[in-house]
BALOBA-1460 file (C-alpha; in Angstrom, 3 decimals):
// residues 213
<rec num="1" residu="m" x="0.000" y="0.000" z="0.000"/>
<rec num="2" residu="s" x="1.381" y="3.431" z="-0.955"/>
<rec num="3" residu="a" x="2.001" y="6.191" z="1.579"/>
<rec num="4" residu="t" x="-0.955" y="8.166" z="0.212"/>
<rec num="5" residu="a" x="-3.235" y="5.128" z="0.338"/>
<rec num="6" residu="r" x="-2.272" y="4.457" z="3.972"/>
<rec num="7" residu="v" x="-3.177" y="8.027" z="4.948"/>
<rec num="8" residu="k" x="-6.495" y="7.838" z="3.125"/>
<rec num="9" residu="a" x="-7.227" y="4.520" z="4.797"/>
<rec num="10" residu="a" x="-6.504" y="6.049" z="8.209"/>
<rec num="11" residu="v" x="-8.779" y="8.991" z="7.432"/>
<rec num="12" residu="s" x="-11.574" y="6.841" z="5.997"/>
<rec num="13" residu="e" x="-11.880" y="4.190" z="8.697"/>
<rec num="14" residu="s" x="-15.561" y="4.939" z="9.020"/>
<rec num="15" residu="a" x="-18.227" y="5.848" z="6.506"/>
<rec num="16" residu="s" x="-18.932" y="8.968" z="8.558"/>
<rec num="17" residu="v" x="-15.595" y="10.491" z="7.553"/>
<rec num="18" residu="d" x="-16.221" y="9.833" z="3.853"/>
<rec num="19" residu="t" x="-19.643" y="11.405" z="4.204"/>
<rec num="20" residu="f" x="-18.136" y="14.376" z="5.995"/>
<rec num="21" residu="l" x="-15.580" y="14.977" z="3.243"/>
<rec num="22" residu="s" x="-18.216" y="14.913" z="0.520"/>
<rec num="23" residu="s" x="-20.881" y="16.898" z="2.370"/>
<rec num="24" residu="l" x="-19.006" y="20.181" z="2.815"/>
<rec num="25" residu="a" x="-16.657" y="22.091" z="0.532"/>
<rec num="26" residu="p" x="-13.367" y="23.440" z="1.898"/>
<rec num="27" residu="t" x="-13.114" y="27.160" z="2.548"/>
<rec num="28" residu="q" x="-12.598" y="29.085" z="-0.655"/>
<rec num="29" residu="g" x="-9.475" y="31.220" z="-0.859"/>
<rec num="30" residu="p" x="-6.633" y="32.126" z="-3.195"/>
<rec num="31" residu="s" x="-3.945" y="29.622" z="-4.116"/>
<rec num="32" residu="a" x="-0.174" y="30.065" z="-4.137"/>
<rec num="33" residu="s" x="2.960" y="27.956" z="-4.367"/>
<rec num="34" residu="r" x="4.318" y="29.333" z="-1.091"/>
<rec num="35" residu="p" x="3.140" y="31.583" z="1.756"/>
<rec num="36" residu="i" x="2.488" y="35.191" z="0.818"/>
<rec num="37" residu="s" x="4.084" y="36.496" z="3.993"/>
<rec num="38" residu="r" x="6.721" y="38.939" z="5.195"/>
<rec num="39" residu="s" x="7.485" y="36.584" z="8.094"/>
<rec num="40" residu="t" x="10.895" y="34.927" z="7.875"/>
<rec num="41" residu="t" x="9.628" y="32.403" z="10.449"/>
<rec num="42" residu="i" x="6.614" y="31.324" z="8.391"/>
<rec num="43" residu="n" x="8.644" y="31.160" z="5.186"/>
<rec num="44" residu="g" x="11.573" y="29.374" z="6.825"/>
<rec num="45" residu="f" x="9.354" y="26.774" z="8.448"/>
<rec num="46" residu="f" x="7.599" y="26.094" z="5.151"/>
<rec num="47" residu="d" x="10.980" y="25.652" z="3.452"/>
<rec num="48" residu="y" x="12.022" y="23.168" z="6.164"/>
<rec num="49" residu="w" x="8.832" y="21.131" z="5.578"/>
<rec num="50" residu="l" x="9.496" y="21.195" z="1.814"/>
<rec num="51" residu="s" x="13.060" y="19.987" z="2.364"/>
<rec num="52" residu="l" x="11.870" y="16.697" z="3.893"/>
<rec num="53" residu="a" x="11.232" y="13.591" z="1.792"/>
<rec num="54" residu="r" x="7.555" y="13.607" z="0.823"/>
<rec num="55" residu="p" x="6.435" y="10.226" z="-0.497"/>
<rec num="56" residu="g" x="2.760" y="10.533" z="-1.316"/>
<rec num="57" residu="g" x="2.968" y="14.310" z="-0.965"/>
<rec num="58" residu="m" x="3.759" y="14.758" z="2.729"/>
<rec num="59" residu="p" x="6.670" y="14.059" z="5.087"/>
<rec num="60" residu="a" x="6.500" y="11.277" z="7.620"/>
<rec num="61" residu="a" x="5.854" y="12.439" z="11.179"/>
<rec num="62" residu="t" x="8.950" y="10.480" z="12.196"/>
<rec num="63" residu="d" x="11.075" y="12.578" z="9.797"/>
<rec num="64" residu="f" x="9.962" y="15.822" z="11.416"/>
<rec num="65" residu="a" x="12.983" y="16.433" z="13.641"/>
<rec num="66" residu="p" x="12.558" y="18.981" z="16.455"/>
<rec num="67" residu="a" x="16.340" y="19.032" z="16.930"/>
<rec num="68" residu="a" x="16.661" y="20.533" z="13.452"/>
<rec num="69" residu="i" x="14.456" y="23.529" z="14.255"/>
<rec num="70" residu="p" x="15.097" y="24.547" z="17.885"/>
<rec num="71" residu="r" x="14.562" y="28.268" z="17.247"/>
<rec num="72" residu="w" x="11.036" y="27.637" z="15.964"/>
<rec num="73" residu="l" x="9.822" y="25.027" z="18.446"/>
<rec num="74" residu="p" x="8.247" y="27.452" z="20.964"/>
<rec num="75" residu="n" x="5.674" y="28.444" z="18.323"/>
<rec num="76" residu="v" x="5.031" y="24.974" z="16.900"/>
<rec num="77" residu="a" x="1.968" y="22.832" z="17.523"/>
<rec num="78" residu="i" x="1.231" y="19.318" z="16.275"/>
<rec num="79" residu="i" x="-2.356" y="18.175" z="16.062"/>
<rec num="80" residu="e" x="-3.909" y="14.771" z="15.334"/>
<rec num="81" residu="l" x="-7.120" y="14.264" z="13.371"/>
<rec num="82" residu="n" x="-8.990" y="11.585" z="15.309"/>
<rec num="83" residu="s" x="-12.414" y="12.174" z="13.750"/>
<rec num="84" residu="p" x="-14.395" y="15.034" z="12.185"/>
<rec num="85" residu="t" x="-15.308" y="16.199" z="15.690"/>
<rec num="86" residu="v" x="-12.074" y="15.479" z="17.572"/>
<rec num="87" residu="t" x="-8.742" y="17.033" z="16.606"/>
<rec num="88" residu="t" x="-6.284" y="16.774" z="19.485"/>
<rec num="89" residu="y" x="-3.196" y="18.776" z="20.360"/>
<rec num="90" residu="r" x="-0.314" y="16.295" z="20.555"/>
<rec num="91" residu="l" x="2.237" y="19.036" z="21.246"/>
<rec num="92" residu="a" x="2.165" y="22.753" z="21.952"/>
<rec num="93" residu="g" x="5.297" y="24.874" z="22.106"/>
<rec num="94" residu="t" x="6.081" y="27.018" z="25.119"/>
<rec num="95" residu="a" x="5.175" y="30.283" z="23.386"/>
<rec num="96" residu="v" x="1.833" y="28.800" z="22.311"/>
<rec num="97" residu="v" x="1.162" y="27.718" z="25.901"/>
<rec num="98" residu="e" x="2.124" y="31.132" z="27.280"/>
<rec num="99" residu="r" x="-0.166" y="33.037" z="24.916"/>
<rec num="100" residu="m" x="-3.104" y="30.685" z="25.479"/>
<rec num="101" residu="g" x="-2.760" y="30.819" z="29.252"/>
<rec num="102" residu="h" x="-2.828" y="27.033" z="29.628"/>
<rec num="103" residu="n" x="-1.233" y="23.942" z="28.122"/>
<rec num="104" residu="p" x="-3.683" y="22.647" z="25.488"/>
<rec num="105" residu="t" x="-1.920" y="19.282" z="25.016"/>
<rec num="106" residu="g" x="-4.608" y="16.596" z="24.865"/>
<rec num="107" residu="t" x="-7.356" y="19.146" z="24.268"/>
<rec num="108" residu="n" x="-9.737" y="18.978" z="21.319"/>
<rec num="109" residu="i" x="-8.650" y="22.037" z="19.322"/>
<rec num="110" residu="l" x="-12.136" y="22.367" z="17.813"/>
<rec num="111" residu="e" x="-13.647" y="23.017" z="21.245"/>
<rec num="112" residu="l" x="-11.439" y="26.098" z="21.596"/>
<rec num="113" residu="m" x="-13.051" y="27.650" z="18.498"/>
<rec num="114" residu="p" x="-16.425" y="29.411" z="18.274"/>
<rec num="115" residu="p" x="-19.079" y="26.723" z="17.702"/>
<rec num="116" residu="e" x="-20.029" y="28.141" z="14.325"/>
<rec num="117" residu="r" x="-16.459" y="27.651" z="12.999"/>
<rec num="118" residu="r" x="-15.795" y="24.095" z="14.162"/>
<rec num="119" residu="v" x="-17.264" y="22.044" z="11.320"/>
<rec num="120" residu="q" x="-15.653" y="24.128" z="8.580"/>
<rec num="121" residu="a" x="-12.306" y="24.175" z="10.382"/>
<rec num="122" residu="s" x="-12.342" y="20.371" z="10.671"/>
<rec num="123" residu="r" x="-13.215" y="20.033" z="6.978"/>
<rec num="124" residu="d" x="-10.299" y="22.297" z="6.012"/>
<rec num="125" residu="l" x="-7.869" y="20.282" z="8.123"/>
<rec num="126" residu="y" x="-8.983" y="17.048" z="6.463"/>
<rec num="127" residu="e" x="-8.289" y="18.624" z="3.070"/>
<rec num="128" residu="l" x="-4.628" y="18.943" z="4.036"/>
<rec num="129" residu="v" x="-4.143" y="15.247" z="4.763"/>
<rec num="130" residu="t" x="-6.278" y="13.823" z="1.959"/>
<rec num="131" residu="r" x="-5.169" y="15.946" z="-0.998"/>
<rec num="132" residu="p" x="-2.446" y="16.751" z="0.346"/>
<rec num="133" residu="c" x="-1.769" y="20.500" z="0.479"/>
<rec num="134" residu="c" x="-1.041" y="23.226" z="3.049"/>
<rec num="135" residu="f" x="-2.697" y="26.463" z="4.040"/>
<rec num="136" residu="h" x="-1.532" y="29.818" z="5.362"/>
<rec num="137" residu="m" x="-3.971" y="31.943" z="7.314"/>
<rec num="138" residu="s" x="-4.369" y="35.170" z="9.257"/>
<rec num="139" residu="y" x="-6.936" y="35.200" z="12.049"/>
<rec num="140" residu="v" x="-7.887" y="36.653" z="15.442"/>
<rec num="141" residu="n" x="-7.520" y="34.944" z="18.833"/>
<rec num="142" residu="n" x="-9.258" y="36.122" z="22.004"/>
<rec num="143" residu="y" x="-6.864" y="35.164" z="24.795"/>
<rec num="144" residu="s" x="-7.860" y="34.431" z="28.373"/>
<rec num="145" residu="s" x="-5.652" y="37.355" z="29.452"/>
<rec num="146" residu="g" x="-8.041" y="39.724" z="27.678"/>
<rec num="147" residu="r" x="-5.674" y="40.336" z="24.772"/>
<rec num="148" residu="v" x="-7.259" y="40.289" z="21.323"/>
<rec num="149" residu="a" x="-4.558" y="39.573" z="18.772"/>
<rec num="150" residu="r" x="-3.976" y="38.802" z="15.139"/>
<rec num="151" residu="v" x="-2.011" y="35.611" z="14.542"/>
<rec num="152" residu="e" x="-0.420" y="34.258" z="11.373"/>
<rec num="153" residu="s" x="-0.144" y="30.480" z="10.969"/>
<rec num="154" residu="i" x="0.809" y="27.863" z="8.439"/>
<rec num="155" residu="y" x="-0.610" y="24.322" z="8.586"/>
<rec num="156" residu="m" x="1.173" y="21.394" z="6.893"/>
<rec num="157" residu="p" x="0.315" y="17.661" z="6.867"/>
<rec num="158" residu="l" x="2.478" y="14.877" z="8.290"/>
<rec num="159" residu="r" x="2.105" y="11.209" z="7.358"/>
<rec num="160" residu="p" x="1.423" y="9.237" z="10.547"/>
<rec num="161" residu="p" x="3.187" y="6.076" z="11.652"/>
<rec num="162" residu="r" x="1.527" y="2.879" z="10.416"/>
<rec num="163" residu="g" x="-1.798" y="2.491" z="12.170"/>
<rec num="164" residu="g" x="-1.747" y="6.094" z="13.439"/>
<rec num="165" residu="k" x="-4.078" y="9.004" z="12.762"/>
<rec num="166" residu="p" x="-3.235" y="11.808" z="10.299"/>
<rec num="167" residu="r" x="-1.245" y="14.671" z="11.799"/>
<rec num="168" residu="i" x="-0.700" y="18.335" z="11.011"/>
<rec num="169" residu="v" x="2.162" y="20.540" z="12.112"/>
<rec num="170" residu="c" x="1.405" y="24.210" z="12.606"/>
<rec num="171" residu="m" x="3.699" y="27.218" z="12.993"/>
<rec num="172" residu="n" x="2.022" y="30.134" z="14.786"/>
<rec num="173" residu="e" x="3.393" y="33.657" z="14.828"/>
<rec num="174" residu="f" x="1.973" y="36.499" z="16.899"/>
<rec num="175" residu="d" x="1.284" y="39.429" z="14.561"/>
<rec num="176" residu="a" x="-0.304" y="42.335" z="16.442"/>
<rec num="177" residu="t" x="-2.360" y="43.219" z="19.510"/>
<rec num="178" residu="l" x="-5.718" y="44.610" z="18.418"/>
<rec num="179" residu="a" x="-7.325" y="45.344" z="21.792"/>
<rec num="180" residu="f" x="-7.464" y="44.499" z="25.489"/>
<rec num="181" residu="r" x="-10.707" y="43.368" z="27.096"/>
<rec num="182" residu="e" x="-11.737" y="41.710" z="30.345"/>
<rec num="183" residu="n" x="-10.102" y="38.414" z="31.269"/>
<rec num="184" residu="r" x="-11.850" y="35.337" z="29.915"/>
<rec num="185" residu="r" x="-12.387" y="31.882" z="31.377"/>
<rec num="186" residu="r" x="-10.398" y="30.430" z="28.498"/>
<rec num="187" residu="t" x="-8.803" y="31.357" z="25.194"/>
<rec num="188" residu="t" x="-10.896" y="31.285" z="22.029"/>
<rec num="189" residu="i" x="-8.852" y="30.588" z="18.916"/>
<rec num="190" residu="i" x="-9.782" y="31.593" z="15.371"/>
<rec num="191" residu="a" x="-12.534" y="33.887" z="16.619"/>
<rec num="192" residu="d" x="-12.390" y="35.625" z="13.243"/>
<rec num="193" residu="v" x="-10.594" y="34.786" z="9.990"/>
<rec num="194" residu="d" x="-8.943" y="37.467" z="7.868"/>
<rec num="195" residu="e" x="-7.821" y="35.236" z="5.004"/>
<rec num="196" residu="i" x="-6.839" y="31.692" z="4.136"/>
<rec num="197" residu="t" x="-4.471" y="30.924" z="1.255"/>
<rec num="198" residu="w" x="-4.153" y="27.339" z="0.018"/>
<rec num="199" residu="l" x="-0.624" y="26.233" z="-0.842"/>
<rec num="200" residu="d" x="-0.094" y="23.883" z="-3.768"/>
<rec num="201" residu="v" x="2.712" y="21.408" z="-3.013"/>
<rec num="202" residu="g" x="2.146" y="19.250" z="-6.056"/>
<rec num="203" residu="h" x="-1.430" y="17.992" z="-5.713"/>
<rec num="204" residu="g" x="-3.498" y="21.088" z="-6.427"/>
<rec num="205" residu="t" x="-5.656" y="23.109" z="-4.057"/>
<rec num="206" residu="p" x="-9.377" y="23.641" z="-3.487"/>
<rec num="207" residu="g" x="-8.745" y="27.336" z="-4.178"/>
<rec num="208" residu="v" x="-8.950" y="26.604" z="-7.889"/>
<rec num="209" residu="s" x="-11.667" y="23.955" z="-7.530"/>
<rec num="210" residu="q" x="-9.371" y="21.025" z="-8.262"/>
<rec num="211" residu="p" x="-10.841" y="17.700" z="-7.112"/>
<rec num="212" residu="r" x="-8.861" y="15.695" z="-4.582"/>
<rec num="213" residu="p" x="-6.734" y="12.958" z="-6.203"/>
């Protein structure tokens, strides 16, 4: 079985996932071959991901070497797609933890989003691991500290170990503070989306209505 077939098999263990993928289109947005960003961190991290062997279109999670990127690790998160309703933080860097006000490791990332964004966000994440492709986005987080901030992130798929669930590595960069409000019980991520750009890494993007292979 090819690397791509193994990932698709892991994603499609139940009919509910197949139904989910076909029932909702990914978010529409422009397409590019690399991030349209002034951030050397975002661009450098994308170049590191591209430098890894990518059989089937994505690097193996075991080839993603934290020791090779120590300067970026504080802002890195790795998430695991367990089902359309459960996407779990496997790892959150120290800067991510500090901004969020708690360690989200083990938390369902979808539950930290506004309810109206959860289904679409899950659908977009599944696009990354089934096509595969990447996306670059700018959005607003409402932190528990009361800070309202714009964040820039890039999401890139990782091929899981045999028998594992699909994974995505994310680089998050704080962009700007927009306001300060009262403290919150918890952080809300992706409270508002400025833009999402799909990145074509050899298998097309939904931004130009290309069907998944």
